[in-house]
All heavy atoms as TSV, in Angstrom:
chain	resi	resn	atom	element	x	y	z
A	1	MET	N	N	38.451	30.760	68.031
A	1	MET	CA	C	37.817	30.922	66.732
A	1	MET	C	C	36.310	31.058	66.936
A	1	MET	O	O	35.719	30.376	67.742
A	1	MET	CB	C	38.126	29.709	65.853
A	1	MET	CG	C	37.644	29.876	64.445
A	1	MET	SD	S	38.048	28.477	63.374
A	1	MET	CE	C	39.792	28.716	63.170
A	2	SER	N	N	35.706	31.943	66.203
A	2	SER	CA	C	34.272	32.201	66.324
A	2	SER	C	C	33.459	31.058	65.744
A	2	SER	O	O	33.890	30.368	64.834
A	2	SER	CB	C	33.912	33.488	65.587
A	2	SER	OG	O	34.598	34.571	66.121
A	3	ASN	N	N	32.268	30.901	66.284
A	3	ASN	CA	C	31.350	29.899	65.767
A	3	ASN	C	C	30.235	30.588	65.008
A	3	ASN	O	O	29.723	31.610	65.437
A	3	ASN	CB	C	30.734	29.083	66.908
A	3	ASN	CG	C	31.741	28.152	67.536
A	3	ASN	OD1	O	32.573	27.593	66.840
A	3	ASN	ND2	N	31.677	28.002	68.828
A	4	LEU	N	N	29.862	30.022	63.891
A	4	LEU	CA	C	28.792	30.560	63.065
A	4	LEU	C	C	27.459	30.123	63.650
A	4	LEU	O	O	27.259	28.952	63.924
A	4	LEU	CB	C	28.946	30.049	61.629
A	4	LEU	CG	C	27.951	30.558	60.611
A	4	LEU	CD1	C	28.031	32.075	60.506
A	4	LEU	CD2	C	28.249	29.934	59.259
A	5	LYS	N	N	26.563	31.070	63.835
A	5	LYS	CA	C	25.262	30.774	64.430
A	5	LYS	C	C	24.160	31.085	63.421
A	5	LYS	O	O	23.483	32.103	63.533
A	5	LYS	CB	C	25.061	31.587	65.699
A	5	LYS	CG	C	26.065	31.274	66.774
A	5	LYS	CD	C	25.919	32.203	67.947
A	5	LYS	CE	C	27.077	31.995	68.886
A	5	LYS	NZ	N	27.538	33.220	69.494
A	6	LEU	N	N	24.025	30.240	62.427
A	6	LEU	CA	C	22.955	30.417	61.444
A	6	LEU	C	C	21.746	29.637	61.915
A	6	LEU	O	O	21.842	28.488	62.299
A	6	LEU	CB	C	23.375	29.898	60.070
A	6	LEU	CG	C	24.458	30.685	59.365
A	6	LEU	CD1	C	24.788	30.023	58.044
A	6	LEU	CD2	C	24.028	32.108	59.146
A	7	ARG	N	N	20.639	30.290	61.836
A	7	ARG	CA	C	19.402	29.627	62.230
A	7	ARG	C	C	18.499	29.592	61.008
A	7	ARG	O	O	18.970	29.687	59.891
A	7	ARG	CB	C	18.787	30.373	63.397
A	7	ARG	CG	C	19.690	30.303	64.617
A	7	ARG	CD	C	18.983	30.746	65.867
A	7	ARG	NE	N	19.878	30.551	67.010
A	7	ARG	CZ	C	20.582	31.508	67.579
A	7	ARG	NH1	N	20.501	32.735	67.143
A	7	ARG	NH2	N	21.358	31.249	68.605
A	8	GLY	N	N	17.222	29.479	61.219
A	8	GLY	CA	C	16.270	29.387	60.118
A	8	GLY	C	C	16.116	30.654	59.315
A	8	GLY	O	O	15.370	30.692	58.351
A	9	SER	N	N	16.834	31.704	59.674
A	9	SER	CA	C	16.655	32.994	59.010
A	9	SER	C	C	17.663	33.234	57.893
A	9	SER	O	O	17.842	34.375	57.472
A	9	SER	CB	C	16.760	34.109	60.044
A	9	SER	OG	O	18.030	34.080	60.660
A	10	TRP	N	N	18.333	32.211	57.412
A	10	TRP	CA	C	19.373	32.409	56.407
A	10	TRP	C	C	18.844	33.121	55.174
A	10	TRP	O	O	19.500	33.991	54.617
A	10	TRP	CB	C	20.042	31.093	56.030
A	10	TRP	CG	C	21.081	31.290	54.962
A	10	TRP	CD1	C	21.084	30.745	53.716
A	10	TRP	CD2	C	22.249	32.125	55.024
A	10	TRP	NE1	N	22.178	31.178	53.004
A	10	TRP	CE2	C	22.914	32.029	53.792
A	10	TRP	CE3	C	22.792	32.947	56.004
A	10	TRP	CZ2	C	24.082	32.710	53.509
A	10	TRP	CZ3	C	23.964	33.637	55.721
A	10	TRP	CH2	C	24.609	33.513	54.497
A	11	ASN	N	N	17.625	32.782	54.727
A	11	ASN	CA	C	17.077	33.429	53.533
A	11	ASN	C	C	16.945	34.930	53.732
A	11	ASN	O	O	17.148	35.701	52.797
A	11	ASN	CB	C	15.734	32.814	53.142
A	11	ASN	CG	C	15.906	31.452	52.528
A	11	ASN	OD1	O	16.920	31.165	51.915
A	11	ASN	ND2	N	14.917	30.601	52.701
A	12	GLU	N	N	16.607	35.366	54.937
A	12	GLU	CA	C	16.513	36.790	55.236
A	12	GLU	C	C	17.903	37.430	55.259
A	12	GLU	O	O	18.080	38.557	54.812
A	12	GLU	CB	C	15.835	37.008	56.576
A	12	GLU	CG	C	14.394	36.551	56.612
A	12	GLU	CD	C	13.807	36.617	58.004
A	12	GLU	OE1	O	14.295	37.399	58.837
A	12	GLU	OE2	O	12.851	35.866	58.253
A	13	LEU	N	N	18.877	36.726	55.784
A	13	LEU	CA	C	20.227	37.268	55.911
A	13	LEU	C	C	20.941	37.384	54.568
A	13	LEU	O	O	21.808	38.234	54.402
A	13	LEU	CB	C	21.055	36.394	56.849
A	13	LEU	CG	C	20.572	36.302	58.293
A	13	LEU	CD1	C	21.452	35.346	59.076
A	13	LEU	CD2	C	20.549	37.667	58.944
A	14	LYS	N	N	20.573	36.536	53.613
A	14	LYS	CA	C	21.246	36.553	52.307
A	14	LYS	C	C	21.221	37.932	51.669
A	14	LYS	O	O	22.209	38.372	51.097
A	14	LYS	CB	C	20.602	35.547	51.344
A	14	LYS	CG	C	21.066	34.157	51.522
A	14	LYS	CD	C	20.740	33.233	50.381
A	14	LYS	CE	C	19.406	33.310	49.768
A	14	LYS	NZ	N	19.138	32.203	48.828
A	15	GLY	N	N	20.097	38.625	51.774
A	15	GLY	CA	C	19.986	39.951	51.185
A	15	GLY	C	C	20.985	40.932	51.779
A	15	GLY	O	O	21.612	41.714	51.060
A	16	LYS	N	N	21.162	40.877	53.084
A	16	LYS	CA	C	22.119	41.763	53.744
A	16	LYS	C	C	23.551	41.426	53.345
A	16	LYS	O	O	24.377	42.314	53.157
A	16	LYS	CB	C	21.955	41.674	55.254
A	16	LYS	CG	C	20.650	42.250	55.739
A	16	LYS	CD	C	20.505	42.140	57.235
A	16	LYS	CE	C	19.167	42.694	57.673
A	16	LYS	NZ	N	18.965	42.571	59.106
A	17	VAL	N	N	23.835	40.144	53.204
A	17	VAL	CA	C	25.177	39.713	52.798
A	17	VAL	C	C	25.455	40.182	51.377
A	17	VAL	O	O	26.540	40.684	51.076
A	17	VAL	CB	C	25.319	38.180	52.927
A	17	VAL	CG1	C	26.621	37.695	52.331
A	17	VAL	CG2	C	25.207	37.753	54.383
A	18	LYS	N	N	24.465	40.074	50.491
A	18	LYS	CA	C	24.647	40.514	49.107
A	18	LYS	C	C	24.818	42.026	49.016
A	18	LYS	O	O	25.530	42.520	48.160
A	18	LYS	CB	C	23.481	40.045	48.246
A	18	LYS	CG	C	23.570	38.555	47.915
A	18	LYS	CD	C	22.364	38.053	47.189
A	18	LYS	CE	C	22.365	38.465	45.745
A	18	LYS	NZ	N	21.288	37.813	44.983
A	19	GLN	N	N	24.185	42.769	49.928
A	19	GLN	CA	C	24.375	44.220	49.947
A	19	GLN	C	C	25.804	44.563	50.327
A	19	GLN	O	O	26.408	45.464	49.745
A	19	GLN	CB	C	23.419	44.879	50.945
A	19	GLN	CG	C	22.004	44.965	50.467
A	19	GLN	CD	C	21.085	45.564	51.512
A	19	GLN	OE1	O	21.446	45.750	52.666
A	19	GLN	NE2	N	19.866	45.866	51.096
A	20	LYS	N	N	26.351	43.862	51.305
A	20	LYS	CA	C	27.718	44.144	51.755
A	20	LYS	C	C	28.739	43.715	50.714
A	20	LYS	O	O	29.691	44.426	50.442
A	20	LYS	CB	C	27.986	43.449	53.086
A	20	LYS	CG	C	29.395	43.730	53.620
A	20	LYS	CD	C	29.525	43.358	55.061
A	20	LYS	CE	C	30.896	43.603	55.596
A	20	LYS	NZ	N	31.161	44.996	55.938
A	21	TRP	N	N	28.557	42.522	50.158
A	21	TRP	CA	C	29.489	41.975	49.174
A	21	TRP	C	C	28.715	41.723	47.877
A	21	TRP	O	O	28.265	40.615	47.603
A	21	TRP	CB	C	30.129	40.694	49.694
A	21	TRP	CG	C	30.989	40.908	50.903
A	21	TRP	CD1	C	32.042	41.774	51.017
A	21	TRP	CD2	C	30.895	40.256	52.164
A	21	TRP	NE1	N	32.588	41.687	52.269
A	21	TRP	CE2	C	31.919	40.764	53.003
A	21	TRP	CE3	C	30.049	39.279	52.688
A	21	TRP	CZ2	C	32.101	40.354	54.311
A	21	TRP	CZ3	C	30.236	38.869	53.992
A	21	TRP	CH2	C	31.258	39.407	54.783
A	22	GLY	N	N	28.569	42.748	47.077
A	22	GLY	CA	C	27.743	42.702	45.871
A	22	GLY	C	C	28.181	41.705	44.826
A	22	GLY	O	O	27.405	41.342	43.956
A	23	GLU	N	N	29.422	41.237	44.897
A	23	GLU	CA	C	29.915	40.290	43.890
A	23	GLU	C	C	29.415	38.866	44.116
A	23	GLU	O	O	29.603	37.996	43.278
A	23	GLU	CB	C	31.446	40.297	43.826
A	23	GLU	CG	C	32.144	39.737	45.052
A	23	GLU	CD	C	32.375	40.758	46.164
A	23	GLU	OE1	O	31.875	41.881	46.099
A	23	GLU	OE2	O	33.074	40.408	47.119
A	24	LEU	N	N	28.755	38.622	45.253
A	24	LEU	CA	C	28.270	37.280	45.563
A	24	LEU	C	C	26.979	36.978	44.802
A	24	LEU	O	O	26.139	37.843	44.614
A	24	LEU	CB	C	28.019	37.138	47.059
A	24	LEU	CG	C	29.253	37.271	47.939
A	24	LEU	CD1	C	28.850	37.271	49.404
A	24	LEU	CD2	C	30.247	36.175	47.663
A	25	THR	N	N	26.847	35.743	44.385
A	25	THR	CA	C	25.647	35.301	43.672
A	25	THR	C	C	24.804	34.425	44.596
A	25	THR	O	O	25.243	34.016	45.666
A	25	THR	CB	C	26.024	34.477	42.432
A	25	THR	OG1	O	26.655	33.262	42.870
A	25	THR	CG2	C	26.963	35.245	41.513
A	26	ASP	N	N	23.598	34.102	44.152
A	26	ASP	CA	C	22.752	33.199	44.927
A	26	ASP	C	C	23.415	31.835	45.082
A	26	ASP	O	O	23.287	31.184	46.116
A	26	ASP	CB	C	21.375	33.038	44.274
A	26	ASP	CG	C	20.504	34.272	44.476
A	26	ASP	OD1	O	20.707	34.999	45.468
A	26	ASP	OD2	O	19.607	34.504	43.647
A	27	ASP	N	N	24.130	31.396	44.055
A	27	ASP	CA	C	24.837	30.113	44.141
A	27	ASP	C	C	25.908	30.146	45.224
A	27	ASP	O	O	26.119	29.167	45.933
A	27	ASP	CB	C	25.481	29.741	42.808
A	27	ASP	CG	C	24.455	29.289	41.785
A	27	ASP	OD1	O	23.334	28.909	42.175
A	27	ASP	OD2	O	24.791	29.314	40.593
A	28	ASP	N	N	26.597	31.291	45.364
A	28	ASP	CA	C	27.612	31.426	46.408
A	28	ASP	C	C	26.990	31.348	47.793
A	28	ASP	O	O	27.640	30.920	48.741
A	28	ASP	CB	C	28.339	32.769	46.291
A	28	ASP	CG	C	29.149	32.899	45.023
A	28	ASP	OD1	O	29.672	31.871	44.541
A	28	ASP	OD2	O	29.261	34.024	44.515
A	29	LEU	N	N	25.757	31.770	47.902
A	29	LEU	CA	C	25.103	31.868	49.204
A	29	LEU	C	C	24.149	30.718	49.486
A	29	LEU	O	O	23.314	30.814	50.376
A	29	LEU	CB	C	24.361	33.206	49.298
A	29	LEU	CG	C	25.274	34.430	49.227
A	29	LEU	CD1	C	24.457	35.704	49.143
A	29	LEU	CD2	C	26.218	34.466	50.404
A	30	THR	N	N	24.287	29.644	48.747
A	30	THR	CA	C	23.459	28.468	49.011
A	30	THR	C	C	23.911	27.835	50.309
A	30	THR	O	O	25.084	27.534	50.498
A	30	THR	CB	C	23.571	27.447	47.863
A	30	THR	OG1	O	23.142	28.072	46.665
A	30	THR	CG2	C	22.723	26.219	48.142
A	31	TYR	N	N	22.973	27.685	51.240
A	31	TYR	CA	C	23.289	27.136	52.558
A	31	TYR	C	C	22.422	25.922	52.819
A	31	TYR	O	O	21.215	25.956	52.600
A	31	TYR	CB	C	23.044	28.177	53.649
A	31	TYR	CG	C	23.116	27.610	55.037
A	31	TYR	CD1	C	24.332	27.272	55.591
A	31	TYR	CD2	C	21.973	27.395	55.770
A	31	TYR	CE1	C	24.416	26.732	56.855
A	31	TYR	CE2	C	22.042	26.859	57.038
A	31	TYR	CZ	C	23.261	26.536	57.584
A	31	TYR	OH	O	23.332	25.999	58.835
A	32	ALA	N	N	23.032	24.860	53.276
A	32	ALA	CA	C	22.308	23.672	53.692
A	32	ALA	C	C	22.801	23.290	55.072
A	32	ALA	O	O	23.975	23.502	55.396
A	32	ALA	CB	C	22.543	22.530	52.709
A	33	ASP	N	N	21.916	22.764	55.894
A	33	ASP	CA	C	22.313	22.346	57.235
A	33	ASP	C	C	23.528	21.440	57.173
A	33	ASP	O	O	23.611	20.540	56.347
A	33	ASP	CB	C	21.162	21.607	57.933
A	33	ASP	CG	C	20.058	22.553	58.362
A	33	ASP	OD1	O	20.355	23.750	58.548
A	33	ASP	OD2	O	18.914	22.100	58.509
A	34	GLY	N	N	24.485	21.709	58.044
A	34	GLY	CA	C	25.696	20.903	58.100
A	34	GLY	C	C	26.766	21.317	57.107
A	34	GLY	O	O	27.832	20.726	57.059
A	35	LYS	N	N	26.509	22.327	56.300
A	35	LYS	CA	C	27.460	22.752	55.258
A	35	LYS	C	C	28.026	24.143	55.551
A	35	LYS	O	O	28.388	24.876	54.648
A	35	LYS	CB	C	26.768	22.770	53.892
A	35	LYS	CG	C	26.229	21.439	53.447
A	35	LYS	CD	C	27.338	20.561	52.958
A	35	LYS	CE	C	26.753	19.291	52.361
A	35	LYS	NZ	N	27.759	18.477	51.750
A	36	GLU	N	N	28.117	24.498	56.820
A	36	GLU	CA	C	28.602	25.825	57.189
A	36	GLU	C	C	30.017	26.077	56.694
A	36	GLU	O	O	30.320	27.154	56.187
A	36	GLU	CB	C	28.571	26.014	58.718
A	36	GLU	CG	C	27.180	26.061	59.304
A	36	GLU	CD	C	26.663	24.683	59.705
A	36	GLU	OE1	O	27.360	23.663	59.463
A	36	GLU	OE2	O	25.549	24.624	60.256
A	37	GLU	N	N	30.885	25.095	56.834
A	37	GLU	CA	C	32.286	25.271	56.424
A	37	GLU	C	C	32.402	25.490	54.921
A	37	GLU	O	O	33.216	26.283	54.466
A	37	GLU	CB	C	33.135	24.079	56.872
A	37	GLU	CG	C	33.287	23.956	58.372
A	37	GLU	CD	C	33.894	25.181	59.040
A	37	GLU	OE1	O	34.839	25.778	58.466
A	37	GLU	OE2	O	33.425	25.572	60.118
A	38	GLU	N	N	31.581	24.788	54.166
A	38	GLU	CA	C	31.586	24.963	52.710
A	38	GLU	C	C	31.144	26.383	52.349
A	38	GLU	O	O	31.754	27.043	51.503
A	38	GLU	CB	C	30.647	23.939	52.077
A	38	GLU	CG	C	30.660	23.936	50.577
A	38	GLU	CD	C	29.768	22.849	50.004
A	38	GLU	OE1	O	29.772	21.720	50.520
A	38	GLU	OE2	O	29.066	23.161	49.022
A	39	LEU	N	N	30.095	26.868	52.997
A	39	LEU	CA	C	29.623	28.224	52.763
A	39	LEU	C	C	30.700	29.238	53.129
A	39	LEU	O	O	30.981	30.155	52.356
A	39	LEU	CB	C	28.357	28.491	53.585
A	39	LEU	CG	C	27.857	29.931	53.591
A	39	LEU	CD1	C	27.414	30.364	52.197
A	39	LEU	CD2	C	26.737	30.099	54.588
A	40	LEU	N	N	31.327	29.067	54.281
A	40	LEU	CA	C	32.373	29.997	54.705
A	40	LEU	C	C	33.553	29.988	53.740
A	40	LEU	O	O	34.125	31.037	53.451
A	40	LEU	CB	C	32.839	29.665	56.124
A	40	LEU	CG	C	31.832	29.972	57.226
A	40	LEU	CD1	C	32.328	29.434	58.552
A	40	LEU	CD2	C	31.551	31.456	57.306
A	41	GLY	N	N	33.906	28.822	53.237
A	41	GLY	CA	C	34.991	28.727	52.257
A	41	GLY	C	C	34.683	29.510	50.993
A	41	GLY	O	O	35.537	30.225	50.469
A	42	LYS	N	N	33.445	29.389	50.502
A	42	LYS	CA	C	33.045	30.137	49.310
A	42	LYS	C	C	33.116	31.633	49.579
A	42	LYS	O	O	33.595	32.401	48.748
A	42	LYS	CB	C	31.607	29.780	48.915
A	42	LYS	CG	C	31.448	28.453	48.236
A	42	LYS	CD	C	29.989	28.284	47.848
A	42	LYS	CE	C	29.694	26.900	47.341
A	42	LYS	NZ	N	28.263	26.751	47.002
A	43	LEU	N	N	32.616	32.048	50.744
A	43	LEU	CA	C	32.622	33.472	51.077
A	43	LEU	C	C	34.042	34.005	51.222
A	43	LEU	O	O	34.344	35.116	50.782
A	43	LEU	CB	C	31.823	33.729	52.354
A	43	LEU	CG	C	30.315	33.463	52.264
A	43	LEU	CD1	C	29.653	33.654	53.618
A	43	LEU	CD2	C	29.671	34.356	51.231
A	44	GLN	N	N	34.925	33.200	51.798
A	44	GLN	CA	C	36.324	33.608	51.923
A	44	GLN	C	C	36.959	33.806	50.552
A	44	GLN	O	O	37.663	34.786	50.318
A	44	GLN	CB	C	37.123	32.563	52.703
A	44	GLN	CG	C	36.941	32.645	54.195
A	44	GLN	CD	C	37.781	31.592	54.887
A	44	GLN	OE1	O	37.375	30.441	54.988
A	44	GLN	NE2	N	38.948	31.987	55.337
A	45	GLN	N	N	36.726	32.869	49.662
A	45	GLN	CA	C	37.292	32.956	48.309
A	45	GLN	C	C	36.804	34.202	47.586
A	45	GLN	O	O	37.581	34.907	46.953
A	45	GLN	CB	C	36.891	31.738	47.481
A	45	GLN	CG	C	37.819	30.581	47.611
A	45	GLN	CD	C	37.437	29.490	46.617
A	45	GLN	OE1	O	36.264	29.237	46.361
A	45	GLN	NE2	N	38.433	28.836	46.058
A	46	LYS	N	N	35.519	34.455	47.654
A	46	LYS	CA	C	34.922	35.554	46.904
A	46	LYS	C	C	35.242	36.920	47.491
A	46	LYS	O	O	35.387	37.887	46.761
A	46	LYS	CB	C	33.396	35.391	46.829
A	46	LYS	CG	C	32.948	34.286	45.918
A	46	LYS	CD	C	33.045	34.746	44.480
A	46	LYS	CE	C	32.373	33.756	43.570
A	46	LYS	NZ	N	31.959	34.334	42.315
A	47	THR	N	N	35.317	37.020	48.829
A	47	THR	CA	C	35.470	38.330	49.460
A	47	THR	C	C	36.893	38.658	49.857
A	47	THR	O	O	37.225	39.823	50.069
A	47	THR	CB	C	34.597	38.440	50.722
A	47	THR	OG1	O	35.068	37.502	51.701
A	47	THR	CG2	C	33.134	38.187	50.410
A	48	GLY	N	N	37.734	37.638	50.026
A	48	GLY	CA	C	39.095	37.871	50.489
A	48	GLY	C	C	39.182	38.143	51.984
A	48	GLY	O	O	40.234	38.507	52.489
A	49	LYS	N	N	38.076	37.963	52.690
A	49	LYS	CA	C	38.042	38.167	54.137
A	49	LYS	C	C	38.430	36.880	54.851
A	49	LYS	O	O	38.346	35.791	54.286
A	49	LYS	CB	C	36.635	38.589	54.590
A	49	LYS	CG	C	36.119	39.838	53.934
A	49	LYS	CD	C	36.896	41.029	54.410
A	49	LYS	CE	C	36.353	42.308	53.785
A	49	LYS	NZ	N	37.157	43.450	54.082
A	50	THR	N	N	38.828	37.013	56.115
A	50	THR	CA	C	39.151	35.820	56.900
A	50	THR	C	C	37.868	35.156	57.371
A	50	THR	O	O	36.793	35.776	57.385
A	50	THR	CB	C	39.999	36.173	58.136
A	50	THR	OG1	O	39.200	36.954	59.032
A	50	THR	CG2	C	41.268	36.905	57.757
A	51	ARG	N	N	38.001	33.900	57.788
A	51	ARG	CA	C	36.855	33.162	58.308
A	51	ARG	C	C	36.244	33.907	59.493
A	51	ARG	O	O	35.037	34.070	59.579
A	51	ARG	CB	C	37.274	31.755	58.728
A	51	ARG	CG	C	36.124	30.914	59.240
A	51	ARG	CD	C	36.617	29.623	59.889
A	51	ARG	NE	N	35.542	28.720	60.211
A	51	ARG	CZ	C	34.729	28.873	61.250
A	51	ARG	NH1	N	34.873	29.895	62.056
A	51	ARG	NH2	N	33.762	28.005	61.469
A	52	ASP	N	N	37.091	34.363	60.411
A	52	ASP	CA	C	36.595	35.057	61.601
A	52	ASP	C	C	35.868	36.353	61.250
A	52	ASP	O	O	34.861	36.682	61.870
A	52	ASP	CB	C	37.727	35.334	62.585
A	52	ASP	CG	C	38.187	34.086	63.324
A	52	ASP	OD1	O	37.440	33.084	63.327
A	52	ASP	OD2	O	39.281	34.114	63.891
A	53	GLU	N	N	36.371	37.089	60.264
A	53	GLU	CA	C	35.697	38.317	59.839
A	53	GLU	C	C	34.297	38.018	59.303
A	53	GLU	O	O	33.341	38.713	59.614
A	53	GLU	CB	C	36.508	39.040	58.766
A	53	GLU	CG	C	37.751	39.703	59.265
A	53	GLU	CD	C	38.612	40.296	58.160
A	53	GLU	OE1	O	38.807	39.604	57.127
A	53	GLU	OE2	O	39.058	41.441	58.337
A	54	ILE	N	N	34.205	36.969	58.517
A	54	ILE	CA	C	32.915	36.597	57.936
A	54	ILE	C	C	31.964	36.117	59.018
A	54	ILE	O	O	30.810	36.531	59.067
A	54	ILE	CB	C	33.102	35.524	56.840
A	54	ILE	CG1	C	33.852	36.136	55.659
A	54	ILE	CG2	C	31.745	34.971	56.386
A	54	ILE	CD1	C	34.336	35.136	54.641
A	55	VAL	N	N	32.455	35.263	59.903
A	55	VAL	CA	C	31.608	34.741	60.986
A	55	VAL	C	C	31.124	35.879	61.877
A	55	VAL	O	O	29.940	35.954	62.223
A	55	VAL	CB	C	32.370	33.679	61.808
A	55	VAL	CG1	C	31.615	33.328	63.078
A	55	VAL	CG2	C	32.586	32.429	60.966
A	56	ASP	N	N	32.018	36.792	62.239
A	56	ASP	CA	C	31.632	37.925	63.080
A	56	ASP	C	C	30.562	38.767	62.407
A	56	ASP	O	O	29.593	39.187	63.039
A	56	ASP	CB	C	32.829	38.787	63.441
A	56	ASP	CG	C	33.781	38.114	64.408
A	56	ASP	OD1	O	33.393	37.111	65.069
A	56	ASP	OD2	O	34.939	38.577	64.520
A	57	TYR	N	N	30.725	39.010	61.103
A	57	TYR	CA	C	29.730	39.796	60.370
A	57	TYR	C	C	28.372	39.067	60.349
A	57	TYR	O	O	27.345	39.666	60.644
A	57	TYR	CB	C	30.196	40.085	58.944
A	57	TYR	CG	C	29.112	40.760	58.138
A	57	TYR	CD1	C	28.756	42.072	58.402
A	57	TYR	CD2	C	28.409	40.069	57.157
A	57	TYR	CE1	C	27.720	42.693	57.693
A	57	TYR	CE2	C	27.390	40.673	56.452
A	57	TYR	CZ	C	27.046	41.978	56.716
A	57	TYR	OH	O	26.028	42.571	56.023
A	58	LEU	N	N	28.388	37.793	59.995
A	58	LEU	CA	C	27.133	37.044	59.924
A	58	LEU	C	C	26.438	36.971	61.273
A	58	LEU	O	O	25.227	37.089	61.361
A	58	LEU	CB	C	27.383	35.634	59.379
A	58	LEU	CG	C	27.829	35.560	57.918
A	58	LEU	CD1	C	28.156	34.124	57.541
A	58	LEU	CD2	C	26.777	36.137	56.987
A	59	ASN	N	N	27.213	36.790	62.329
A	59	ASN	CA	C	26.615	36.722	63.671
A	59	ASN	C	C	26.083	38.073	64.123
A	59	ASN	O	O	25.209	38.125	64.994
A	59	ASN	CB	C	27.635	36.192	64.679
A	59	ASN	CG	C	27.844	34.696	64.551
A	59	ASN	OD1	O	26.979	33.974	64.059
A	59	ASN	ND2	N	28.989	34.232	64.965
A	60	SER	N	N	26.583	39.166	63.549
A	60	SER	CA	C	26.103	40.492	63.940
A	60	SER	C	C	24.768	40.841	63.300
A	60	SER	O	O	24.117	41.797	63.715
A	60	SER	CB	C	27.140	41.557	63.575
A	60	SER	OG	O	27.146	41.813	62.178
A	61	LEU	N	N	24.374	40.087	62.282
A	61	LEU	CA	C	23.112	40.385	61.585
A	61	LEU	C	C	21.901	39.962	62.385
A	61	LEU	O	O	21.866	39.109	63.130
A	61	LEU	CB	C	23.082	39.697	60.220
A	61	LEU	CG	C	24.160	40.141	59.246
A	61	LEU	CD1	C	24.064	39.326	57.966
A	61	LEU	CD2	C	24.005	41.617	58.922
């Protein structure tokens, strides 16, 4: 299983994520340290993608 590698650049990445999945809101993309699984769960629900698909996409940014 892939590991999510979010660093201090999450605010920059949010714009790219919203471009790919336009249905996401700022509330959906709220990220706090230690809450990666919660964020991934929200993204899975909203996009219908698997955890690995989302992690791979985020790590590619």
